[in-house]
DOLOZA-871670 format. One record per residue (C-alpha): x, y, z; residue number from 1; residue in three letters. Coordinates in steps of 0.02 Angstrom, whole numbers, plus 50000, padded with zeros to 5 digits. Last residue first. Example, Ala and Ser with C-alpha at 12.3 -4.5 7.8 and 13.67 -1.06 7.14 Angstrom:
node u 50684, v 49947, w 50357, pos 2, code SER
node u 50615, v 49775, w 50390, pos 1, code ALA
! end
This chain:
node u 52147, v 46121, w 49389, pos 348, code ILE
node u 52267, v 46202, w 49544, pos 347, code ARG
node u 52446, v 46231, w 49452, pos 346, code LEU
node u 52613, v 46198, w 49549, pos 345, code PRO
node u 52723, v 46330, w 49523, pos 344, code PHE
node u 52914, v 46260, w 49498, pos 343, code LEU
node u 52863, v 46043, w 49579, pos 342, code PRO
node u 52776, v 46013, w 49407, pos 341, code SER
node u 52621, v 45891, w 49443, pos 340, code THR
node u 52496, v 46035, w 49359, pos 339, code SER
node u 52609, v 46091, w 49251, pos 338, code ALA
node u 52625, v 45912, w 49137, pos 337, code ALA
node u 52416, v 45903, w 49143, pos 336, code ARG
node u 52407, v 46089, w 49113, pos 335, code LEU
node u 52503, v 46054, w 48946, pos 334, code LEU
node u 52405, v 45910, w 48892, pos 333, code THR
node u 52248, v 45991, w 48906, pos 332, code ALA
node u 52311, v 46145, w 48795, pos 331, code ALA
node u 52388, v 46019, w 48711, pos 330, code ASN
node u 52225, v 45926, w 48662, pos 329, code GLU
node u 52128, v 46098, w 48596, pos 328, code GLU
node u 52253, v 46142, w 48500, pos 327, code PRO
node u 52289, v 46044, w 48398, pos 326, code ASN
node u 52461, v 46042, w 48345, pos 325, code CYS
node u 52498, v 45861, w 48326, pos 324, code SER
node u 52560, v 45709, w 48445, pos 323, code ALA
node u 52610, v 45790, w 48593, pos 322, code VAL
node u 52765, v 45811, w 48705, pos 321, code PRO
node u 52776, v 45912, w 48857, pos 320, code VAL
node u 52989, v 45946, w 48897, pos 319, code PHE
node u 52973, v 46022, w 49093, pos 318, code THR
node u 53146, v 46184, w 49084, pos 317, code ARG
node u 53236, v 46182, w 49214, pos 316, code ASP
node u 53255, v 46343, w 49328, pos 315, code PRO
node u 53282, v 46476, w 49246, pos 314, code GLU
node u 53446, v 46602, w 49304, pos 313, code GLY
node u 53537, v 46607, w 49163, pos 312, code PRO
node u 53466, v 46509, w 49045, pos 311, code ARG
node u 53469, v 46341, w 48995, pos 310, code GLN
node u 53453, v 46290, w 48809, pos 309, code ALA
node u 53304, v 46313, w 48692, pos 308, code LEU
node u 53374, v 46468, w 48604, pos 307, code GLY
node u 53484, v 46346, w 48497, pos 306, code TYR
node u 53339, v 46236, w 48434, pos 305, code THR
node u 53248, v 46392, w 48401, pos 304, code TYR
node u 53400, v 46453, w 48286, pos 303, code THR
node u 53415, v 46255, w 48205, pos 302, code LYS
node u 53234, v 46240, w 48211, pos 301, code ASP
node u 53195, v 46394, w 48123, pos 300, code TYR
node u 53350, v 46356, w 47965, pos 299, code TYR
node u 53285, v 46214, w 47910, pos 298, code ASP
node u 53116, v 46253, w 47954, pos 297, code LEU
node u 53147, v 46405, w 47816, pos 296, code VAL
node u 53160, v 46256, w 47675, pos 295, code LEU
node u 53028, v 46112, w 47746, pos 294, code GLU
node u 52911, v 46289, w 47742, pos 293, code VAL
node u 52939, v 46319, w 47565, pos 292, code MET
node u 52924, v 46127, w 47506, pos 291, code LEU
node u 52762, v 46119, w 47601, pos 290, code PRO
node u 52688, v 46269, w 47521, pos 289, code PHE
node u 52707, v 46198, w 47349, pos 288, code ASP
node u 52626, v 46339, w 47240, pos 287, code LYS
node u 52738, v 46331, w 47112, pos 286, code ALA
node u 52796, v 46497, w 47123, pos 285, code GLU
node u 52808, v 46470, w 47310, pos 284, code ILE
node u 52909, v 46323, w 47277, pos 283, code ALA
node u 53034, v 46418, w 47151, pos 282, code ALA
node u 53019, v 46569, w 47289, pos 281, code LEU
node u 53084, v 46414, w 47438, pos 280, code ALA
node u 53196, v 46335, w 47311, pos 279, code GLN
node u 53291, v 46509, w 47264, pos 278, code GLN
node u 53326, v 46551, w 47425, pos 277, code THR
node u 53371, v 46373, w 47492, pos 276, code ALA
node u 53527, v 46389, w 47341, pos 275, code LEU
node u 53579, v 46573, w 47399, pos 274, code GLY
node u 53567, v 46559, w 47598, pos 273, code GLY
node u 53453, v 46537, w 47719, pos 272, code LEU
node u 53524, v 46665, w 47827, pos 271, code ARG
node u 53574, v 46774, w 47692, pos 270, code LYS
node u 53437, v 46749, w 47596, pos 269, code HIS
node u 53301, v 46774, w 47778, pos 268, code LEU
node u 53212, v 46976, w 47711, pos 267, code ARG
node u 53202, v 46851, w 47521, pos 266, code GLU
node u 53098, v 46736, w 47588, pos 265, code ILE
node u 52976, v 46880, w 47687, pos 264, code ALA
node u 52976, v 46960, w 47501, pos 263, code ALA
node u 52938, v 46779, w 47440, pos 262, code ALA
node u 52770, v 46757, w 47566, pos 261, code LEU
node u 52707, v 46927, w 47565, pos 260, code GLY
node u 52702, v 46929, w 47377, pos 259, code ALA
node u 52626, v 46732, w 47378, pos 258, code PRO
node u 52459, v 46832, w 47475, pos 257, code ASP
node u 52412, v 46682, w 47610, pos 256, code GLU
node u 52300, v 46570, w 47602, pos 255, code ALA
node u 52464, v 46449, w 47563, pos 254, code GLY
node u 52557, v 46549, w 47730, pos 253, code TYR
node u 52417, v 46456, w 47851, pos 252, code GLU
node u 52398, v 46302, w 47759, pos 251, code ALA
node u 52602, v 46254, w 47744, pos 250, code ALA
node u 52606, v 46292, w 47945, pos 249, code LEU
node u 52503, v 46154, w 47997, pos 248, code LYS
node u 52576, v 46034, w 47875, pos 247, code ALA
node u 52752, v 46079, w 47932, pos 246, code VAL
node u 52702, v 46072, w 48111, pos 245, code ARG
node u 52615, v 45932, w 48083, pos 244, code ALA
node u 52800, v 45846, w 47992, pos 243, code ALA
node u 52897, v 45907, w 48139, pos 242, code ARG
node u 52807, v 45834, w 48251, pos 241, code PRO
node u 52759, v 45958, w 48397, pos 240, code VAL
node u 52858, v 45981, w 48582, pos 239, code GLU
node u 52801, v 46107, w 48678, pos 238, code LEU
node u 52934, v 46169, w 48809, pos 237, code VAL
node u 52858, v 46227, w 48964, pos 236, code TRP
node u 52969, v 46385, w 49034, pos 235, code ARG
node u 52984, v 46416, w 49207, pos 234, code PRO
node u 53037, v 46594, w 49221, pos 233, code ALA
node u 53212, v 46690, w 49199, pos 232, code THR
node u 53204, v 46762, w 49037, pos 231, code ARG
node u 53019, v 46828, w 49071, pos 230, code LEU
node u 53075, v 46905, w 49193, pos 229, code GLN
node u 53220, v 46999, w 49125, pos 228, code ALA
node u 53091, v 47047, w 48980, pos 227, code PHE
node u 52998, v 47141, w 49089, pos 226, code LEU
node u 53118, v 47240, w 49136, pos 225, code ALA
node u 53189, v 47280, w 48978, pos 224, code PRO
node u 53019, v 47314, w 48899, pos 223, code PRO
node u 52971, v 47173, w 48736, pos 222, code ILE
node u 53049, v 47269, w 48617, pos 221, code THR
node u 52955, v 47314, w 48429, pos 220, code LEU
node u 52990, v 47309, w 48251, pos 219, code LYS
node u 52946, v 47130, w 48199, pos 218, code GLY
node u 52930, v 47053, w 48396, pos 217, code ILE
node u 53119, v 47111, w 48448, pos 216, code GLN
node u 53180, v 47015, w 48630, pos 215, code ARG
node u 53148, v 46855, w 48597, pos 214, code SER
node u 52972, v 46752, w 48644, pos 213, code GLU
node u 52931, v 46636, w 48724, pos 212, code ASP
node u 52724, v 46650, w 48742, pos 211, code GLU
node u 52637, v 46699, w 48895, pos 210, code VAL
node u 52550, v 46593, w 49037, pos 209, code TRP
node u 52514, v 46703, w 49204, pos 208, code ILE
node u 52503, v 46605, w 49377, pos 207, code PRO
node u 52428, v 46738, w 49508, pos 206, code ALA
node u 52505, v 46858, w 49626, pos 205, code ASP
node u 52520, v 46989, w 49524, pos 204, code THR
node u 52341, v 47008, w 49459, pos 203, code PRO
node u 52325, v 47030, w 49287, pos 202, code LEU
node u 52218, v 47221, w 49233, pos 201, code GLU
node u 52349, v 47327, w 49271, pos 200, code ALA
node u 52474, v 47187, w 49121, pos 199, code LEU
node u 52330, v 47228, w 48986, pos 198, code VAL
node u 52349, v 47407, w 49013, pos 197, code ALA
node u 52538, v 47418, w 49059, pos 196, code ALA
node u 52527, v 47309, w 48883, pos 195, code LEU
node u 52412, v 47447, w 48775, pos 194, code ASN
node u 52546, v 47582, w 48850, pos 193, code ASN
node u 52700, v 47497, w 48811, pos 192, code GLU
node u 52627, v 47461, w 48614, pos 191, code PHE
node u 52593, v 47640, w 48595, pos 190, code GLN
node u 52755, v 47685, w 48632, pos 189, code GLU
node u 52833, v 47557, w 48535, pos 188, code GLN
node u 52762, v 47616, w 48390, pos 187, code THR
node u 52568, v 47509, w 48348, pos 186, code PRO
node u 52615, v 47371, w 48198, pos 185, code GLN
node u 52506, v 47386, w 48071, pos 184, code VAL
node u 52381, v 47246, w 48048, pos 183, code PRO
node u 52439, v 47056, w 48006, pos 182, code GLN
node u 52380, v 46964, w 47868, pos 181, code GLY
node u 52606, v 46916, w 47855, pos 180, code ILE
node u 52678, v 47048, w 47981, pos 179, code SER
node u 52775, v 46889, w 48048, pos 178, code GLY
node u 52841, v 46775, w 47914, pos 177, code PHE
node u 53023, v 46847, w 47970, pos 176, code ALA
node u 52965, v 46796, w 48139, pos 175, code SER
node u 52855, v 46851, w 48287, pos 174, code GLY
node u 52694, v 46820, w 48266, pos 173, code LYS
node u 52654, v 47024, w 48226, pos 172, code HIS
node u 52532, v 47140, w 48290, pos 171, code HIS
node u 52629, v 47208, w 48437, pos 170, code ALA
node u 52478, v 47168, w 48549, pos 169, code LEU
node u 52440, v 46989, w 48494, pos 168, code GLY
node u 52634, v 46944, w 48469, pos 167, code GLU
node u 52641, v 46962, w 48694, pos 166, code LEU
node u 52454, v 46874, w 48705, pos 165, code ASP
node u 52467, v 46870, w 48910, pos 164, code LEU
node u 52369, v 46762, w 48988, pos 163, code VAL
node u 52264, v 46700, w 49147, pos 162, code LEU
node u 52189, v 46520, w 49155, pos 161, code GLN
node u 52013, v 46508, w 49086, pos 160, code ASN
node u 52038, v 46309, w 49102, pos 159, code HIS
node u 51852, v 46278, w 49044, pos 158, code PRO
node u 51852, v 46413, w 48955, pos 157, code PRO
node u 51965, v 46506, w 48854, pos 156, code ALA
node u 52117, v 46571, w 48911, pos 155, code ALA
node u 52219, v 46399, w 48904, pos 154, code LEU
node u 52127, v 46388, w 48716, pos 153, code GLN
node u 52225, v 46564, w 48675, pos 152, code HIS
node u 52392, v 46521, w 48727, pos 151, code LEU
node u 52373, v 46382, w 48642, pos 150, code VAL
node u 52354, v 46447, w 48502, pos 149, code ASP
node u 52478, v 46582, w 48498, pos 148, code THR
node u 52609, v 46411, w 48538, pos 147, code LYS
node u 52537, v 46315, w 48362, pos 146, code GLY
node u 52670, v 46216, w 48362, pos 145, code SER
node u 52743, v 46305, w 48192, pos 144, code GLY
node u 52917, v 46396, w 48244, pos 143, code THR
node u 52986, v 46259, w 48394, pos 142, code LEU
node u 52913, v 46277, w 48544, pos 141, code GLY
node u 52904, v 46379, w 48725, pos 140, code GLY
node u 52775, v 46438, w 48864, pos 139, code LEU
node u 52823, v 46521, w 49004, pos 138, code VAL
node u 52741, v 46505, w 49166, pos 137, code ARG
node u 52744, v 46720, w 49252, pos 136, code TRP
node u 52727, v 46736, w 49414, pos 135, code GLN
node u 52718, v 46901, w 49415, pos 134, code ARG
node u 52857, v 47047, w 49458, pos 133, code PRO
node u 52824, v 47218, w 49454, pos 132, code GLN
node u 52981, v 47329, w 49327, pos 131, code GLU
node u 52868, v 47349, w 49208, pos 130, code PHE
node u 52767, v 47480, w 49273, pos 129, code SER
node u 52871, v 47567, w 49323, pos 128, code ALA
node u 52883, v 47605, w 49113, pos 127, code LEU
node u 52692, v 47645, w 49105, pos 126, code VAL
node u 52718, v 47758, w 49274, pos 125, code ALA
node u 52808, v 47860, w 49224, pos 124, code ARG
node u 52711, v 47868, w 49019, pos 123, code ARG
node u 52561, v 47912, w 49147, pos 122, code TYR
node u 52658, v 48058, w 49247, pos 121, code ASP
node u 52742, v 48133, w 49069, pos 120, code LYS
node u 52539, v 48133, w 49005, pos 119, code TYR
node u 52461, v 48268, w 49128, pos 118, code GLY
node u 52587, v 48332, w 49271, pos 117, code GLN
node u 52407, v 48349, w 49381, pos 116, code ASP
node u 52261, v 48224, w 49264, pos 115, code LEU
node u 52100, v 48357, w 49252, pos 114, code LEU
node u 51938, v 48301, w 49283, pos 113, code HIS
node u 51804, v 48409, w 49199, pos 112, code VAL
node u 51620, v 48433, w 49222, pos 111, code LYS
node u 51560, v 48520, w 49059, pos 110, code PHE
node u 51465, v 48683, w 49066, pos 109, code GLY
node u 51514, v 48780, w 48911, pos 108, code ALA
node u 51624, v 48887, w 49009, pos 107, code LEU
node u 51680, v 48731, w 49075, pos 106, code GLU
node u 51744, v 48668, w 48917, pos 105, code LEU
node u 51828, v 48809, w 48866, pos 104, code LEU
node u 51933, v 48848, w 49065, pos 103, code TRP
node u 51997, v 48660, w 49009, pos 102, code LEU
node u 52026, v 48685, w 48846, pos 101, code VAL
node u 52160, v 48818, w 48904, pos 100, code ALA
node u 52212, v 48721, w 49060, pos 99, code GLY
node u 52239, v 48557, w 48978, pos 98, code SER
node u 52370, v 48644, w 48840, pos 97, code ARG
node u 52441, v 48774, w 48978, pos 96, code MET
node u 52489, v 48649, w 49119, pos 95, code GLY
node u 52449, v 48467, w 49129, pos 94, code GLY
node u 52639, v 48405, w 49083, pos 93, code ARG
node u 52597, v 48312, w 48896, pos 92, code TRP
node u 52404, v 48370, w 48928, pos 91, code CYS
node u 52260, v 48299, w 48994, pos 90, code HIS
node u 52068, v 48309, w 49024, pos 89, code LEU
node u 51953, v 48179, w 49102, pos 88, code ARG
node u 51768, v 48204, w 49054, pos 87, code VAL
node u 51586, v 48256, w 49113, pos 86, code GLU
node u 51482, v 48328, w 48968, pos 85, code LYS
node u 51384, v 48140, w 48929, pos 84, code GLY
node u 51379, v 48191, w 48749, pos 83, code PRO
node u 51571, v 48167, w 48750, pos 82, code VAL
node u 51663, v 48144, w 48571, pos 81, code LEU
node u 51498, v 48281, w 48505, pos 80, code LYS
node u 51492, v 48394, w 48634, pos 79, code GLN
node u 51693, v 48393, w 48623, pos 78, code ALA
node u 51694, v 48449, w 48424, pos 77, code GLN
node u 51555, v 48568, w 48473, pos 76, code LYS
node u 51694, v 48657, w 48600, pos 75, code VAL
node u 51821, v 48660, w 48473, pos 74, code MET
node u 51746, v 48706, w 48327, pos 73, code ALA
node u 51684, v 48878, w 48471, pos 72, code SER
node u 51838, v 48907, w 48529, pos 71, code MET
node u 51925, v 48887, w 48332, pos 70, code LYS
node u 51951, v 49061, w 48310, pos 69, code PRO
node u 52025, v 49117, w 48482, pos 68, code GLY
node u 52150, v 48972, w 48495, pos 67, code PHE
node u 52282, v 48995, w 48363, pos 66, code PHE
node u 52302, v 49172, w 48428, pos 65, code GLU
node u 52307, v 49143, w 48587, pos 64, code LEU
node u 52472, v 48991, w 48553, pos 63, code GLY
node u 52524, v 49157, w 48452, pos 62, code LEU
node u 52498, v 49272, w 48621, pos 61, code HIS
node u 52584, v 49093, w 48727, pos 60, code VAL
node u 52728, v 49095, w 48599, pos 59, code ALA
node u 52770, v 49282, w 48618, pos 58, code ARG
node u 52778, v 49281, w 48821, pos 57, code ASP
node u 52906, v 49141, w 48811, pos 56, code GLN
node u 53012, v 49224, w 48717, pos 55, code SER
node u 53102, v 49256, w 48531, pos 54, code VAL
node u 53196, v 49101, w 48455, pos 53, code GLN
node u 53153, v 48956, w 48594, pos 52, code LYS
node u 52966, v 48999, w 48624, pos 51, code TYR
node u 52940, v 49037, w 48448, pos 50, code THR
node u 53004, v 48877, w 48377, pos 49, code THR
node u 52870, v 48789, w 48510, pos 48, code GLY
node u 52741, v 48905, w 48464, pos 47, code ILE
node u 52755, v 48869, w 48282, pos 46, code ARG
node u 52775, v 48696, w 48298, pos 45, code ALA
node u 52618, v 48664, w 48397, pos 44, code ARG
node u 52525, v 48763, w 48231, pos 43, code GLU
node u 52603, v 48651, w 48079, pos 42, code GLU
node u 52554, v 48497, w 48222, pos 41, code ASP
node u 52392, v 48569, w 48241, pos 40, code THR
node u 52343, v 48656, w 48419, pos 39, code PHE
node u 52208, v 48602, w 48542, pos 38, code LEU
node u 52190, v 48418, w 48486, pos 37, code PRO
node u 52027, v 48357, w 48553, pos 36, code LEU
node u 52115, v 48154, w 48535, pos 35, code ASN
node u 51994, v 48030, w 48624, pos 34, code LEU
node u 52066, v 47903, w 48736, pos 33, code ALA
node u 52042, v 47714, w 48732, pos 32, code GLY
node u 52211, v 47672, w 48764, pos 31, code PRO
node u 52335, v 47839, w 48857, pos 30, code VAL
node u 52419, v 47868, w 48693, pos 29, code HIS
node u 52548, v 47867, w 48605, pos 28, code GLY
node u 52649, v 47951, w 48423, pos 27, code GLN
node u 52483, v 47968, w 48350, pos 26, code ALA
node u 52424, v 48061, w 48507, pos 25, code PHE
node u 52599, v 48189, w 48490, pos 24, code GLU
node u 52596, v 48204, w 48296, pos 23, code ILE
node u 52404, v 48254, w 48315, pos 22, code PRO
node u 52417, v 48399, w 48443, pos 21, code ALA
node u 52386, v 48375, w 48623, pos 20, code ARG
node u 52240, v 48397, w 48710, pos 19, code VAL
node u 52209, v 48184, w 48743, pos 18, code ASP
node u 52013, v 48201, w 48787, pos 17, code LEU
node u 51964, v 48051, w 48895, pos 16, code VAL
node u 51794, v 47982, w 48926, pos 15, code PRO
node u 51722, v 47964, w 49119, pos 14, code TYR
node u 51734, v 47806, w 49232, pos 13, code PRO
node u 51856, v 47867, w 49371, pos 12, code LEU
node u 51986, v 47777, w 49425, pos 11, code ALA
node u 52133, v 47822, w 49303, pos 10, code GLN
node u 52102, v 47997, w 49366, pos 9, code PHE
node u 52142, v 47918, w 49554, pos 8, code GLU
node u 52276, v 47810, w 49509, pos 7, code ALA
node u 52359, v 47991, w 49418, pos 6, code LEU
node u 52354, v 48134, w 49517, pos 5, code PRO
node u 52189, v 48233, w 49513, pos 4, code HIS
node u 52153, v 48401, w 49461, pos 3, code ARG
node u 51978, v 48437, w 49509, pos 2, code PRO
node u 51909, v 48618, w 49414, pos 1, code MET
! end
């Protein structure tokens, strides 16, 4: 029974089976892992209560009572999940739960690689990974500048730049309207796990473009150690004419559910003020999306202009004027500006 330290475990090519309860798996798991729970959520809770209120021995016996009748079904499920019958396996601490399933699967002919110290050790490594210094290049710009589109263009041929899409990982566009048309956001724990997995694929000695974000992206928080790096990284700011930004946002939001737009406006009520809120809601009803966007941008432009101020420890910002929201043209213009900058000169 090979028991592996984390780095060795992660390097193995086999599927990962997570034997924790469904509620634990839903809260956060290794990206790509499959859930083969030893106990249901209710069973896990009962075992925990027994451990605290009666004894460890009685909790173990209760666990065995739950485990016995489901052994055959677990083997069949494992065979369905992993037809190749060689797996990586873990529970929370690398203790009794993974030990029990390891015994069962080996009995059924599986070759099992166990994660020493379990998911707890993995989570420790995830949080530590955000401390790793990297060569960040931050892309800023007022709301509607198409920063995410430019990021995607930077990553594509012919530019092939390294990019981290925080909003894509967060399933949120980072404003009161950011959840519209997006999948449900992951939990904070799963966001961190997914983010660490992406960072693990990025080199530490090469420039990486990332969008300028506030600490929060919807309900999620950028890990503090990573956020601190982004706040002191060099920033390139796209300067897109307001008319172009209004047209872009009006086209995007005009295709969305009016009820979702109205709910977003209501969330901004205190910041927009009563009159602007009523005008924006009336504009949505009249399908006058350019007017709705104009009203909202009055607030967002003030907020982000304040955010453009020099930050403590930040190098000088580079402002990049562009004529439109065309992502292909703006990516090329941005790279030309970056290539002449003394801050981490860029090879194009």
